[in-house]
C-alpha positions in Angstrom: 83.8 54.7 121.8 82.1 51.4 122.5 80.1 52.4 125.5 76.5 53.2 124.4 75.9 55.4 127.3 78.3 57.9 125.8 77.1 57.7 122.2 74.4 56.1 120.0 74.8 53.5 117.3 75.1 56.4 114.8 78.2 57.7 116.5 76.5 60.9 117.8 77.4 61.7 121.4 74.3 60.9 123.5 72.1 63.5 125.1 73.8 65.2 127.9 72.2 65.2 131.3 73.5 67.9 133.6 77.2 68.0 133.1 77.3 68.6 129.2 80.3 66.2 128.9 80.2 66.0 125.1 82.0 69.3 124.7 85.0 67.9 126.7 85.2 64.8 124.6 85.2 66.9 121.4 87.7 69.4 122.8 90.0 66.7 123.9 89.9 65.0 120.5 90.5 68.3 118.8 93.6 68.8 120.9 94.9 65.4 120.0 94.1 66.1 116.3 96.2 69.3 116.4 99.2 67.4 117.8 101.6 65.4 115.8 99.6 62.1 115.6 99.5 59.3 113.1 97.5 59.9 109.9 95.1 57.0 110.9 94.3 58.5 114.3 93.9 61.9 112.7 91.5 60.5 110.0 89.5 58.8 112.8 89.3 61.9 114.9 88.4 64.0 111.9 85.5 61.6 111.0 84.3 61.5 114.6 84.3 65.3 115.0 82.7 65.7 111.6 79.8 63.4 112.7 79.4 65.6 115.9 79.6 68.8 113.8 76.9 67.6 111.4 74.7 66.4 114.3 74.8 69.8 116.0 74.0 71.6 112.8 71.3 69.2 111.6 69.8 67.6 114.6 70.3 69.9 117.6 68.8 73.1 116.1 65.8 74.0 113.9 66.9 74.9 110.4 67.4 78.7 110.2 67.6 79.0 114.1 70.6 79.7 116.2 69.2 78.0 119.3 71.0 74.6 120.0 69.8 71.9 122.3 71.8 69.9 124.7 70.8 66.7 122.8 72.9 66.4 119.6 70.9 63.4 118.3 67.8 65.8 118.7 65.2 67.0 119.0 66.0 70.8 118.6 65.3 73.0 121.5 62.9 75.9 121.3 64.2 77.7 124.5 67.5 79.4 124.9 70.2 78.0 127.2 73.6 79.5 127.6 75.0 76.0 128.5 73.6 74.4 125.4 75.0 77.1 123.2 78.5 76.7 124.7 78.2 72.9 124.3 77.4 73.3 120.6 79.9 76.0 120.0 82.7 73.7 121.3 81.9 71.3 118.4 81.7 74.1 115.8 85.0 75.5 116.8 86.6 72.0 117.0 85.6 71.5 113.4 87.6 74.5 112.2 91.0 72.7 111.7 89.4 69.8 109.9 90.1 71.3 106.5 91.8 69.3 103.9 93.6 70.4 100.7 91.6 69.8 97.6 93.8 69.1 94.7 91.2 70.0 92.0 90.6 73.7 92.7 93.6 74.8 94.8 91.3 75.6 97.6 90.4 73.9 100.8 87.5 71.6 101.7 85.4 72.9 104.6 82.8 70.7 106.4 79.4 72.2 105.8 75.8 71.1 106.7 74.0 69.3 104.0 70.6 70.8 102.9 69.5 68.0 100.9 69.5 65.6 103.8 68.4 67.5 106.9 68.9 64.9 109.5 71.9 63.0 108.1 74.5 63.6 110.8 77.0 61.2 109.3 77.2 62.7 105.9 80.8 63.6 106.5 82.0 60.1 107.6 85.1 59.2 105.7 86.0 62.8 105.1 83.6 63.1 102.3 81.1 66.0 102.9 78.2 66.2 100.6 78.0 70.0 100.9 81.5 71.2 100.2 82.4 74.7 99.6 85.8 75.9 98.1 87.8 78.7 99.3 89.0 80.5 96.1 92.7 81.1 96.4 92.6 83.3 93.2 90.2 85.7 94.8 92.4 86.1 97.8 95.5 86.7 95.7 93.7 89.1 93.5 92.6 91.1 96.5 96.1 91.2 97.8 97.6 92.3 94.5 94.8 94.9 94.0 95.5 96.3 97.5 99.2 96.6 96.7 98.6 98.3 93.3 96.2 100.9 95.1 98.9 101.5 97.7 101.6 102.2 95.2 99.3 104.3 93.1 98.4 106.5 96.1 102.1 106.8 97.1 103.1 107.8 93.6 100.4 110.4 93.4 101.6 111.9 96.7 105.3 112.0 95.6 104.4 113.6 92.3 102.2 116.3 93.9 105.0 117.1 96.3 107.5 117.4 93.4 105.1 119.5 91.4 104.7 121.9 94.4 108.5 122.3 94.7 108.9 123.2 91.0 106.2 125.9 91.2 107.2 127.6 94.4 110.4 129.7 94.2 113.1 128.7 96.5 114.1 131.0 99.5 117.6 131.6 98.0 116.2 133.2 94.8 113.8 135.6 96.7 116.7 136.6 99.1 119.0 137.4 96.2 116.4 139.7 94.6 115.7 141.5 97.8 119.4 142.2 98.6 119.9 143.9 95.2 116.9 146.1 95.4 117.3 147.4 98.9 120.0 149.5 100.6 121.9 148.1 103.4 122.6 150.5 106.1 125.8 150.5 108.1 128.1 148.9 105.6 131.6 149.9 105.6 
């Protein structure tokens, strides 16, 4: 965007006055990102939303606080506003699909706020986030396999217990045959 009324020189959407229009820009770009678009356009949108994401986390709130201001370039707000929270939430949600595969660890790269540079909103420009965290595929696979093993173990335990009870309990045919030989039957011809 080249109009400075909408965004600053740093690429952060300018402070909203009244309408909170920044959330609509980000939501629209997120919708375009999720469609089949060219990789160049997707990269540009990813970078732009990444800048807004980092601006919301680093500039629009006090560290450790969950209160966001309407102004993404800052300063943080000390008073709660539902409109401001919704505006910031739209950016945080729009950043969810911005995950890229990471060939090194088999996980995925997720944009995270940087702690070493508290006000650097452009730390994810170019798709390179300073504060990357990796989702460990091995842990997920281990949890699934462990759950299946536990399920099979419980199922086998139930089946073995049922079979054991059947072996120890006499069948109804055996008890009927013993009773018929020991007792008299009246009215037999």
